[in-house]
C-alpha positions in Angstrom: 99.9 91.3 85.8 98.9 94.2 83.6 99.9 97.6 84.8 96.5 99.1 83.9 95.5 99.1 87.5 98.7 100.9 88.6 98.9 103.3 85.7 95.3 103.8 84.5 96.4 107.0 82.6 99.6 107.0 80.7 101.4 110.2 81.7 104.1 111.7 79.4 107.4 112.9 80.8 106.3 116.5 80.0 103.1 116.0 82.0 105.0 114.5 84.9 107.5 117.3 85.0 104.8 119.9 84.8 102.9 118.5 87.7 106.0 117.9 89.8 107.3 121.5 89.2 103.8 122.9 90.0 103.6 121.0 93.3 107.2 122.0 94.2 106.3 125.6 93.5 103.6 125.6 96.1 106.0 124.2 98.7 108.7 126.7 97.9 108.8 130.4 98.6 107.8 131.6 95.2 104.9 129.1 95.2 103.7 130.5 98.5 103.8 134.0 97.1 101.8 132.9 94.0 99.3 131.0 96.2 98.8 134.1 98.4 98.3 136.3 95.4 95.7 134.0 93.9 94.0 133.6 97.3 93.8 137.4 97.6 92.0 137.4 94.3 89.6 134.8 95.5 90.8 132.3 93.0 91.4 128.6 93.8 95.0 127.4 93.6 95.4 124.5 91.1 98.2 122.1 90.5 98.9 120.0 87.4 97.5 119.9 84.0 94.6 118.3 82.1 93.1 115.3 83.8 95.8 115.5 86.4 94.7 118.9 87.7 94.1 119.3 91.4 92.8 122.1 93.6 94.6 123.0 96.8 92.5 122.8 100.0 94.3 125.3 102.2 92.3 124.4 105.2 93.5 120.8 105.2 96.0 119.7 107.8 96.4 122.8 109.9 97.9 122.6 113.3 96.8 124.5 116.4 98.8 127.5 117.6 102.0 126.4 119.3 102.4 123.3 117.2 104.6 123.2 114.2 105.6 120.8 111.4 109.3 119.9 111.0 111.1 118.4 108.1 108.5 116.2 106.3 108.9 112.5 106.7 105.8 110.5 105.7 102.1 110.4 105.2 99.9 107.3 105.4 96.1 106.7 105.5 94.3 104.0 107.5 91.1 102.1 106.5 88.9 104.9 107.9 90.7 107.5 105.8 92.4 109.0 108.8 95.6 110.7 107.7 98.8 110.3 109.7 101.5 112.9 109.1 105.0 112.5 110.6 107.7 115.2 110.6 110.8 116.1 112.5 109.0 118.1 115.1 109.4 118.0 118.8 105.9 119.2 119.5 103.9 117.5 116.8 105.9 114.5 115.6 102.7 112.8 114.5 99.5 114.7 113.6 96.4 112.7 112.7 93.6 114.2 110.7 90.2 112.9 109.5 89.5 112.7 105.8 88.3 116.3 105.7 91.6 117.5 107.1 90.4 118.3 110.6 92.8 117.5 113.4 91.9 114.4 115.4 95.0 114.3 117.7 98.7 114.9 118.0 101.0 112.2 119.3 103.8 113.3 121.7 103.5 111.1 124.8 102.6 108.0 122.8 105.8 108.1 120.8 107.9 108.9 123.8 106.6 105.9 125.7 107.0 103.6 122.6 110.5 104.7 121.6 112.0 105.5 124.9 113.3 108.7 123.3 112.7 112.3 124.3 110.8 114.6 121.9 114.1 116.1 120.7 115.6 112.6 120.1 112.4 111.6 118.2 112.8 114.7 116.1 116.4 113.8 115.3 115.7 110.3 114.2 112.2 110.3 112.6 112.0 109.1 109.0 109.6 106.5 107.4 106.1 105.3 108.2 104.1 102.4 106.7 100.5 101.4 107.2 99.7 97.7 107.0 96.4 95.8 107.3 97.0 92.3 108.6 93.9 90.2 108.8 91.3 92.4 110.6 94.0 94.5 112.4 95.9 97.6 111.3 99.5 98.4 112.2 102.1 101.1 111.7 105.7 100.4 110.9 108.2 103.2 111.8 111.7 103.6 110.4 114.4 105.6 112.3 117.5 107.3 110.9 120.7 107.5 112.9 121.7 110.4 115.1 124.9 110.5 117.2 127.8 108.1 117.4 129.2 105.4 119.7 127.5 105.1 123.1 125.2 108.0 122.2 124.1 106.5 119.0 120.3 106.8 118.5 117.9 105.5 115.9 118.7 102.7 113.4 115.5 100.9 114.4 112.3 99.7 112.8 109.4 99.3 115.1 105.8 98.2 114.9 102.9 99.7 116.8 99.1 99.5 116.7 97.1 102.5 115.6 97.1 103.9 119.1 100.8 104.0 119.2 101.3 101.0 121.4 104.7 99.4 120.8 104.6 95.8 119.7 108.0 95.0 118.4 111.4 96.7 117.8 114.2 95.6 115.4 117.6 97.0 115.2 119.6 99.2 117.6 118.1 97.9 120.9 119.8 97.6 124.3 118.7 94.1 124.9 116.7 91.4 123.2 113.5 90.0 124.5 110.1 88.7 123.2 109.4 92.2 121.8 112.8 93.3 120.6 115.7 92.0 118.5 119.1 93.3 117.7 119.9 93.7 114.0 122.8 95.5 112.3 121.1 98.4 110.5 123.4 101.2 109.7 120.7 103.8 108.7 117.4 102.3 107.6 115.0 104.4 105.5 111.8 102.5 104.6 109.7 99.4 105.2 106.9 97.6 103.3 104.8 94.6 104.2 103.7 92.0 101.6 100.2 90.3 101.7 101.7 87.2 103.2 103.2 89.2 106.1 106.8 89.3 104.9 108.5 92.5 105.9 110.9 94.3 103.5 113.4 96.8 105.0 115.9 98.9 103.1 119.1 100.3 104.7 119.1 103.2 102.2 121.4 105.6 104.0 123.8 102.9 105.1 124.7 99.5 103.9 122.4 99.8 100.8 121.0 96.3 101.5 117.5 95.0 101.3 116.4 92.7 104.1 113.4 90.4 104.0 111.9 89.1 107.2 108.8 86.9 107.9 105.9 88.2 109.8 107.6 87.3 113.1 110.7 89.3 112.2 112.8 86.3 111.4 115.4 87.1 108.7 114.7 85.2 105.4 117.2 86.8 103.0 119.5 89.8 102.5 120.4 91.1 99.0 122.2 94.1 97.6 125.0 96.3 98.9 126.6 99.5 97.7 127.5 99.7 94.1 126.2 100.4 90.6 126.3 96.9 89.1 123.3 94.8 88.7 121.9 93.6 92.1 123.5 96.5 94.0 122.1 99.8 95.1 123.0 103.4 95.4 120.6 104.9 98.0 117.8 102.4 98.0 115.7 105.0 99.8 112.2 103.6 99.4 110.6 100.1 99.1 107.1 99.2 98.0 105.2 95.9 97.7 102.3 95.3 95.2 99.2 94.4 97.3 96.7 94.4 94.5 94.8 91.2 93.9 94.8 89.6 90.4 
């Protein structure tokens, strides 16, 4: 398959570094000061260069008073262009916005009921999020990091919910197995991706450095990788993606 659909515009290393540093600047202290100065002058804040120039919408994604973002984890968009933002926050672990950036709802109770964790425990383990359309239905796949040790060990799970946050399946560090849960020896999973045929790919990027492939029913198909620098091994396989573009 040609990469023209993935990389319609060839970006040079210089352009990439320029855009990346500009975006990082806005997120950092000096970037905030620069943004404030330009806003005070009534000028729009722009990022990037040339055809990869973007204008910052400062009204997008604002939380109400008393709600705060934590350490950023993931952003996904569903088929209706609703934006799901997860962060390590006890009072706004998931914030959902419409495509204009207006807050739709904040999940607190939904995640507590799905994970069985308190808000503080959710904050300690939150990590990846993946949106998947399977047939006519849409789902979210969540990845948890590890917090605590021994009997108090939390996280090390990947779980699937619908778009309302209803728990459908949990894989990993579960107390007992049943029709909706399965034990699996993750050490510290970081990301998940779902292929068009339903196969589920999970990376244990802060732990074993293995890539696990499951079928759509969470039956293990194959495991590859491990820690190392040789061919076929990984050193922090933090993210995983699957090409879903049709030929």
